[in-house]
OpenMM code with the backbone's topology and positions (N, CA, C; nanometers):
from openmm import Vec3, app, unit

residues = "MET SER PRO ALA THR GLY ALA ASP GLY ILE ALA ALA GLN LEU HIS ARG SER ILE GLY LEU ASP ALA ILE PRO TRP THR ARG GLU ASN SER GLN LEU PHE GLU GLY LEU ASP ALA GLN ALA ARG THR GLY LEU ILE ILE LYS ILE PHE ALA LEU VAL THR ILE VAL VAL GLY ILE ALA SER ALA MET LEU LEU SER ILE ALA ARG ARG GLN ALA GLU ILE GLY ILE MET ARG ALA MET GLY ALA SER LYS ALA LEU VAL VAL THR ILE TYR SER PRO GLU SER GLU VAL ARG LEU ILE VAL PHE TRP GLN LYS ARG LEU THR GLU ALA ARG ILE SER SER ALA ASP LEU THR HIS LEU".split()
positions = [
    Vec3(0.9011, -2.0477, -4.7950),
    Vec3(0.8401, -2.1284, -4.8434),
    Vec3(0.7392, -2.1518, -4.7234),
    Vec3(0.6276, -2.1928, -4.7516),
    Vec3(0.5216, -2.1981, -4.6394),
    Vec3(0.4600, -2.3406, -4.6815),
    Vec3(0.4000, -2.4389, -4.5877),
    Vec3(0.4691, -2.4246, -4.4558),
    Vec3(0.6218, -2.5109, -4.4748),
    Vec3(0.7317, -2.4713, -4.3482),
    Vec3(0.8312, -2.5033, -4.3346),
    Vec3(0.8699, -2.6755, -4.3655),
    Vec3(0.7417, -2.7610, -4.2727),
    Vec3(0.7481, -2.8924, -4.3596),
    Vec3(0.7613, -2.9368, -4.4999),
    Vec3(0.7126, -2.8190, -4.5750),
    Vec3(0.6750, -2.8731, -4.6727),
    Vec3(0.8236, -2.8972, -4.7830),
    Vec3(0.9632, -2.8649, -4.7631),
    Vec3(1.0615, -2.9020, -4.8052),
    Vec3(1.1110, -3.0608, -4.8498),
    Vec3(1.0418, -3.1459, -4.7924),
    Vec3(1.0556, -3.2826, -4.8761),
    Vec3(0.9239, -3.3271, -4.9930),
    Vec3(0.8784, -3.2088, -5.0227),
    Vec3(0.7716, -3.2643, -5.1109),
    Vec3(0.8089, -3.1988, -5.1968),
    Vec3(0.8869, -3.0717, -5.1832),
    Vec3(0.9689, -2.9748, -5.3032),
    Vec3(1.0688, -3.0134, -5.3163),
    Vec3(1.1594, -3.1213, -5.2115),
    Vec3(1.2717, -3.1751, -5.2889),
    Vec3(1.2692, -3.2970, -5.3322),
    Vec3(1.1330, -3.3740, -5.3302),
    Vec3(1.0794, -3.4793, -5.4053),
    Vec3(1.0835, -3.4488, -5.5484),
    Vec3(1.0016, -3.3530, -5.5469),
    Vec3(0.9505, -3.2928, -5.7017),
    Vec3(1.0866, -3.2525, -5.7882),
    Vec3(1.1459, -3.1731, -5.6661),
    Vec3(1.2937, -3.1623, -5.7912),
    Vec3(1.3393, -3.2885, -5.8335),
    Vec3(1.3842, -3.3672, -5.7523),
    Vec3(1.4607, -3.4797, -5.8309),
    Vec3(1.3617, -3.5423, -5.9040),
    Vec3(1.2299, -3.5489, -5.9032),
    Vec3(1.1605, -3.6041, -6.0207),
    Vec3(1.2060, -3.5881, -6.1641),
    Vec3(1.1722, -3.4093, -6.1253),
    Vec3(1.1898, -3.3507, -6.2294),
    Vec3(1.2816, -3.2770, -6.3240),
    Vec3(1.3969, -3.2757, -6.2694),
    Vec3(1.5037, -3.2704, -6.3226),
    Vec3(1.6459, -3.3587, -6.2930),
    Vec3(1.5897, -3.4483, -6.2031),
    Vec3(1.7294, -3.5822, -6.1650),
    Vec3(1.7810, -3.5275, -6.0518),
    Vec3(1.7791, -3.4581, -6.0132),
    Vec3(1.9153, -3.4334, -5.9538),
    Vec3(1.8987, -3.4625, -5.8157),
    Vec3(1.9730, -3.4776, -5.7220),
    Vec3(1.9525, -3.5108, -5.5302),
    Vec3(1.9502, -3.3735, -5.4247),
    Vec3(1.8089, -3.3784, -5.4185),
    Vec3(1.7683, -3.2049, -5.4053),
    Vec3(1.7342, -3.2678, -5.2429),
    Vec3(1.8287, -3.2162, -5.1307),
    Vec3(1.8079, -3.2665, -4.9927),
    Vec3(1.7273, -3.1205, -4.9277),
    Vec3(1.6854, -3.1766, -4.8217),
    Vec3(1.5659, -3.0243, -4.8179),
    Vec3(1.6168, -3.0301, -4.6809),
    Vec3(1.5889, -2.8739, -4.6458),
    Vec3(1.6928, -2.7615, -4.5768),
    Vec3(1.6266, -2.8572, -4.4388),
    Vec3(1.5041, -2.9171, -4.3975),
    Vec3(1.4682, -2.9831, -4.2848),
    Vec3(1.5165, -3.0787, -4.2647),
    Vec3(1.5837, -3.1482, -4.3444),
    Vec3(1.6308, -3.2860, -4.2968),
    Vec3(1.7982, -3.2736, -4.2723),
    Vec3(1.8654, -3.1561, -4.3024),
    Vec3(1.9829, -3.1105, -4.2425),
    Vec3(1.9579, -3.0242, -4.1119),
    Vec3(1.8868, -2.9767, -4.1211),
    Vec3(1.8571, -2.8451, -3.9708),
    Vec3(1.7457, -2.9327, -3.9044),
    Vec3(1.7534, -3.0542, -3.8809),
    Vec3(1.5899, -3.1177, -3.8038),
    Vec3(1.6348, -3.0047, -3.6586),
    Vec3(1.7345, -2.9943, -3.5816),
    Vec3(1.7754, -2.9398, -3.4254),
    Vec3(1.7361, -2.7923, -3.4343),
    Vec3(1.6902, -2.7207, -3.5465),
    Vec3(1.6109, -2.6253, -3.5597),
    Vec3(1.4283, -2.6459, -3.4919),
    Vec3(1.4054, -2.7355, -3.5290),
    Vec3(1.2796, -2.7540, -3.4862),
    Vec3(1.2778, -2.7959, -3.3494),
    Vec3(1.3462, -2.8569, -3.3182),
    Vec3(1.3320, -2.9209, -3.1437),
    Vec3(1.4028, -2.7720, -3.0807),
    Vec3(1.5162, -2.6790, -3.1328),
    Vec3(1.4957, -2.5751, -3.0515),
    Vec3(1.4215, -2.4640, -3.0456),
    Vec3(1.3155, -2.4588, -3.1384),
    Vec3(1.2038, -2.4053, -3.1580),
    Vec3(1.0949, -2.4082, -3.0470),
    Vec3(1.0658, -2.5855, -3.0147),
    Vec3(0.9704, -2.6334, -2.9495),
    Vec3(1.0299, -2.5791, -2.7941),
    Vec3(1.1487, -2.6122, -2.7859),
    Vec3(1.2228, -2.5912, -2.6486),
    Vec3(1.1840, -2.4397, -2.6036),
    Vec3(1.2303, -2.3924, -2.6888),
    Vec3(1.1881, -2.2369, -2.6786),
    Vec3(1.0854, -2.2246, -2.6421),
    Vec3(0.9442, -2.2424, -2.7271),
    Vec3(0.8408, -2.2091, -2.7211),
    Vec3(0.7723, -2.2859, -2.5643),
    Vec3(0.7990, -2.4324, -2.5059),
    Vec3(0.8065, -2.4502, -2.3746),
    Vec3(0.8540, -2.3790, -2.2736),
    Vec3(0.9422, -2.3146, -2.3294),
    Vec3(1.0478, -2.1809, -2.2133),
    Vec3(0.9510, -2.0956, -2.1385),
    Vec3(0.8963, -2.0518, -2.3323),
    Vec3(0.8499, -1.9292, -2.2429),
    Vec3(0.7305, -1.9146, -2.1956),
    Vec3(0.6385, -2.0655, -2.1969),
    Vec3(0.5046, -2.0879, -2.1347),
    Vec3(0.5734, -2.1435, -2.0149),
    Vec3(0.6000, -2.1820, -1.9818),
    Vec3(0.7036, -2.2233, -1.8279),
    Vec3(0.6968, -2.0270, -1.7843),
    Vec3(0.7968, -1.9504, -1.8854),
    Vec3(0.7953, -1.8015, -1.7523),
    Vec3(0.6418, -1.7650, -1.7498),
    Vec3(0.6081, -1.7247, -1.8880),
    Vec3(0.4434, -1.6753, -1.8523),
    Vec3(0.3827, -1.7360, -1.7439),
    Vec3(0.3723, -1.8484, -1.7385),
    Vec3(0.3139, -1.9292, -1.6062),
    Vec3(0.3180, -1.8717, -1.4815),
    Vec3(0.4811, -1.8827, -1.4570),
    Vec3(0.5701, -1.7973, -1.3250),
    Vec3(0.5629, -1.7108, -1.2795),
    Vec3(0.5485, -1.5873, -1.4183),
    Vec3(0.5056, -1.4719, -1.3602),
    Vec3(0.3227, -1.4353, -1.3665),
    Vec3(0.2454, -1.5405, -1.4000),
    Vec3(0.1574, -1.5352, -1.3344),
    Vec3(0.0975, -1.5310, -1.2327),
    Vec3(0.1829, -1.6382, -1.1869),
    Vec3(0.1544, -1.6901, -1.0539),
    Vec3(0.1933, -1.5577, -0.9518),
    Vec3(0.3438, -1.5289, -0.9848),
    Vec3(0.3949, -1.4474, -0.8859),
    Vec3(0.3049, -1.3078, -0.8949),
    Vec3(0.2357, -1.2603, -0.9954),
    Vec3(0.1121, -1.1183, -1.0128),
    Vec3(0.0022, -1.1685, -0.9322),
    Vec3(-0.0640, -1.3029, -0.9400),
    Vec3(-0.1725, -1.3347, -0.9117),
    Vec3(-0.1332, -1.3108, -0.6992),
    Vec3(0.0134, -1.4069, -0.6723),
    Vec3(0.0337, -1.3661, -0.5018),
    Vec3(0.0242, -1.2385, -0.4969),
    Vec3(0.1588, -1.1862, -0.5551),
    Vec3(0.1634, -1.0345, -0.5378),
    Vec3(0.0234, -0.9173, -0.5494),
    Vec3(-0.0830, -0.9555, -0.6241),
    Vec3(-0.2391, -0.8882, -0.5845),
    Vec3(-0.2966, -0.9619, -0.4397),
    Vec3(-0.3133, -1.0485, -0.4084),
    Vec3(-0.3558, -1.0795, -0.2823),
    Vec3(-0.2439, -1.0328, -0.2126),
    Vec3(-0.1158, -1.0112, -0.1943),
    Vec3(-0.0640, -0.9801, -0.1025),
    Vec3(-0.1097, -0.8382, -0.0374),
    Vec3(-0.1218, -0.7488, -0.1646),
    Vec3(-0.1663, -0.6217, -0.1521),
    Vec3(-0.2620, -0.6183, -0.0913),
    Vec3(-0.3533, -0.6652, -0.1361),
    Vec3(-0.5147, -0.6861, -0.0683),
    Vec3(-0.5076, -0.7269, 0.0571),
    Vec3(-0.4106, -0.7976, 0.1231),
    Vec3(-0.4327, -0.8721, 0.2254),
    Vec3(-0.3878, -0.7470, 0.3494),
    Vec3(-0.2495, -0.6925, 0.2935),
    Vec3(-0.1863, -0.5898, 0.3843),
    Vec3(-0.2970, -0.4982, 0.3708),
    Vec3(-0.3625, -0.4170, 0.2428),
    Vec3(-0.4384, -0.3312, 0.2619),
    Vec3(-0.5557, -0.3280, 0.4215),
    Vec3(-0.6036, -0.4346, 0.3736),
    Vec3(-0.7342, -0.5050, 0.4979),
    Vec3(-0.7030, -0.5033, 0.6387),
    Vec3(-0.5237, -0.5568, 0.6523),
    Vec3(-0.4656, -0.5334, 0.7327),
    Vec3(-0.4308, -0.4286, 0.7689),
    Vec3(-0.4278, -0.3503, 0.7429),
    Vec3(-0.3976, -0.1300, 0.7685),
    Vec3(-0.5392, -0.1249, 0.8216),
    Vec3(-0.6282, -0.1541, 0.7577),
    Vec3(-0.7530, -0.1011, 0.8116),
    Vec3(-0.8381, -0.1667, 0.9123),
    Vec3(-0.8100, -0.2684, 0.9097),
    Vec3(-0.8616, -0.3245, 1.0452),
    Vec3(-0.9418, -0.2572, 1.1570),
    Vec3(-0.8598, -0.1678, 1.1874),
    Vec3(-0.9274, -0.0371, 1.3022),
    Vec3(-1.0400, 0.0047, 1.2409),
    Vec3(-1.0346, 0.0476, 1.1071),
    Vec3(-1.1511, 0.1133, 1.0627),
    Vec3(-1.2447, 0.0595, 1.0555),
    Vec3(-1.2211, -0.0781, 1.0181),
    Vec3(-1.3382, -0.1723, 1.0037),
    Vec3(-1.4223, -0.2194, 1.1422),
    Vec3(-1.3187, -0.2344, 1.1581),
    Vec3(-1.4164, -0.2552, 1.3328),
    Vec3(-1.4711, -0.1231, 1.3594),
    Vec3(-1.4171, -0.0095, 1.3631),
    Vec3(-1.5338, 0.1081, 1.3998),
    Vec3(-1.6297, 0.1192, 1.3291),
    Vec3(-1.6719, 0.1047, 1.2055),
    Vec3(-1.7670, 0.0727, 1.1317),
    Vec3(-1.8123, -0.0029, 1.1674),
    Vec3(-1.7809, -0.1902, 1.1837),
    Vec3(-1.8888, -0.2732, 1.2101),
    Vec3(-1.9350, -0.2425, 1.3933),
    Vec3(-1.8445, -0.1835, 1.4929),
    Vec3(-1.8841, -0.1382, 1.6360),
    Vec3(-2.0467, -0.0288, 1.6139),
    Vec3(-2.0393, 0.0236, 1.4860),
    Vec3(-2.1339, 0.0891, 1.4784),
    Vec3(-2.2775, 0.0747, 1.4331),
    Vec3(-2.2719, -0.0121, 1.3663),
    Vec3(-2.3333, -0.1227, 1.3252),
    Vec3(-2.3419, -0.1133, 1.1421),
    Vec3(-2.2818, -0.0728, 1.1016),
    Vec3(-2.2636, -0.1426, 0.9643),
    Vec3(-2.2374, -0.3246, 0.9455),
    Vec3(-2.3196, -0.3780, 0.8499),
    Vec3(-2.3023, -0.5200, 0.8238),
    Vec3(-2.1943, -0.5367, 0.7693),
    Vec3(-2.1811, -0.6639, 0.7412),
    Vec3(-2.0487, -0.7173, 0.6676),
    Vec3(-2.0956, -0.6969, 0.5189),
    Vec3(-2.2020, -0.6774, 0.5360),
    Vec3(-2.1852, -0.6850, 0.3409),
    Vec3(-2.1949, -0.5150, 0.2863),
    Vec3(-2.1996, -0.4102, 0.3842),
    Vec3(-2.1688, -0.2650, 0.3806),
    Vec3(-2.0368, -0.2662, 0.3472),
    Vec3(-1.9639, -0.2969, 0.4644),
    Vec3(-1.7981, -0.2872, 0.4484),
    Vec3(-1.7445, -0.3429, 0.3473),
    Vec3(-1.8128, -0.4635, 0.2893),
    Vec3(-1.7699, -0.5637, 0.1200),
    Vec3(-1.7664, -0.4335, 0.0414),
    Vec3(-1.9235, -0.3772, 0.0222),
    Vec3(-1.9212, -0.2760, -0.0674),
    Vec3(-1.8426, -0.1728, -0.0838),
    Vec3(-1.8283, -0.1172, 0.0652),
    Vec3(-1.7350, 0.0239, 0.0419),
    Vec3(-1.6033, 0.0094, 0.0097),
    Vec3(-1.5401, -0.1429, 0.0215),
    Vec3(-1.3996, -0.1523, 0.0234),
    Vec3(-1.3683, -0.2858, -0.1067),
    Vec3(-1.4537, -0.3076, -0.1775),
    Vec3(-1.4339, -0.3822, -0.2891),
    Vec3(-1.4113, -0.3140, -0.3837),
    Vec3(-1.5364, -0.1803, -0.4403),
    Vec3(-1.4636, -0.1018, -0.5369),
    Vec3(-1.2702, -0.0151, -0.5417),
    Vec3(-1.2356, 0.0133, -0.4275),
    Vec3(-1.0923, 0.0088, -0.3784),
    Vec3(-1.0233, -0.1298, -0.4052),
    Vec3(-1.0706, -0.1745, -0.3927),
    Vec3(-0.9973, -0.3643, -0.4124),
    Vec3(-0.9490, -0.3990, -0.5468),
    Vec3(-1.0799, -0.3359, -0.6800),
    Vec3(-1.0847, -0.4074, -0.7808),
    Vec3(-0.9789, -0.2669, -0.8606),
    Vec3(-1.0062, -0.1574, -0.7833),
    Vec3(-0.9114, -0.0539, -0.8731),
    Vec3(-0.7637, -0.0447, -0.8098),
    Vec3(-0.7334, -0.0866, -0.7320),
    Vec3(-0.5921, -0.1342, -0.6602),
    Vec3(-0.5212, -0.2696, -0.7602),
    Vec3(-0.6201, -0.3212, -0.8051),
    Vec3(-0.6525, -0.4709, -0.9184),
    Vec3(-0.6088, -0.4235, -1.0296),
    Vec3(-0.6605, -0.2775, -1.0936),
    Vec3(-0.6514, -0.2513, -1.2113),
    Vec3(-0.4935, -0.1766, -1.2499),
    Vec3(-0.4763, -0.1203, -1.1274),
    Vec3(-0.3741, -0.0701, -1.1384),
    Vec3(-0.2650, -0.1129, -1.1669),
    Vec3(-0.2894, -0.2709, -1.0418),
    Vec3(-0.1235, -0.3395, -1.0559),
    Vec3(-0.1178, -0.3759, -1.1512),
    Vec3(-0.2337, -0.4579, -1.1883),
    Vec3(-0.1970, -0.5544, -1.3479),
    Vec3(-0.1302, -0.4542, -1.4378),
    Vec3(-0.1913, -0.3284, -1.4622),
    Vec3(-0.1794, -0.2150, -1.5267),
    Vec3(0.0160, -0.2087, -1.5718),
    Vec3(0.0179, -0.2232, -1.4222),
    Vec3(0.2342, -0.1243, -1.3891),
    Vec3(0.2511, -0.2911, -1.4168),
    Vec3(0.2345, -0.4193, -1.3869),
    Vec3(0.3055, -0.5479, -1.4003),
    Vec3(0.3086, -0.5864, -1.5797),
    Vec3(0.2160, -0.5560, -1.6316),
    Vec3(0.1381, -0.5636, -1.8180),
    Vec3(0.2788, -0.4876, -1.8058),
    Vec3(0.2893, -0.3530, -1.7940),
    Vec3(0.3845, -0.2599, -1.8610),
    Vec3(0.5151, -0.3004, -1.8741),
    Vec3(0.5603, -0.3088, -1.7035),
    Vec3(0.6810, -0.3931, -1.7223),
    Vec3(0.7002, -0.5419, -1.7821),
    Vec3(0.6366, -0.5794, -1.7776),
    Vec3(0.6459, -0.7263, -1.8842),
    Vec3(0.6291, -0.6570, -2.0515),
    Vec3(0.6196, -0.5727, -2.0715),
    Vec3(0.5988, -0.5460, -2.2119),
    Vec3(0.7475, -0.4739, -2.2466),
    Vec3(0.7813, -0.3682, -2.1417),
    Vec3(0.9028, -0.3479, -2.1476),
    Vec3(1.0499, -0.4235, -2.1435),
    Vec3(1.0170, -0.5018, -2.0865),
    Vec3(1.1507, -0.6390, -2.0375),
    Vec3(1.1706, -0.6936, -2.1361),
    Vec3(1.0371, -0.7143, -2.2346),
    Vec3(1.0172, -0.8134, -2.3548),
    Vec3(1.0922, -0.7500, -2.4636),
    Vec3(1.0220, -0.6047, -2.4988),
    Vec3(1.1330, -0.5801, -2.5414),
    Vec3(1.2371, -0.4801, -2.5657),
    Vec3(1.3314, -0.4995, -2.4431),
    Vec3(1.4383, -0.4814, -2.4489),
    Vec3(1.5371, -0.6609, -2.4892),
    Vec3(1.4424, -0.7342, -2.4570),
    Vec3(1.5050, -0.8960, -2.4491),
    Vec3(1.5296, -0.8742, -2.6615),
    Vec3(1.4067, -0.8148, -2.6970),
    Vec3(1.4182, -0.8384, -2.8650),
    Vec3(1.5181, -0.7818, -2.9068),
    Vec3(1.5704, -0.6539, -2.8608),
    Vec3(1.7075, -0.5999, -2.9196),
    Vec3(1.8244, -0.6919, -2.8618),
    Vec3(1.8238, -0.7848, -2.8209),
    Vec3(1.9562, -0.8437, -2.7822),
    Vec3(2.0178, -0.8995, -2.9402),
] * unit.nanometer
topology = app.Topology()
chain = topology.addChain("A")
for resn in residues:
    res = topology.addResidue(resn, chain)
    for name in ("N", "CA", "C"):
        topology.addAtom(name, app.Element.getBySymbol(name[0]), res)
């Protein structure tokens, strides 16, 4: 039946046409809709938490990369490289790391969600 909320109308139509009391399944199983709503909210909270975790992980990886290369950056600046040049050199590398990191996390998320669907 589509939509599921049409059960009341069908039950009323059956009552009018054949005279029997038809009880819609939605009335007897109202907790199902409440459970589905709670599940959707919980899923949203988990997705937001995962997104925040990923952003923090990416920021941490980028900061660690910059901290490790601080000496290189210092040498480049001492030799006359502008800040814009240093950013131009390291930005593409950071972008590649970002893409690889996102792909890894998304793959892990797909694998874990696939494992949960088999339970």
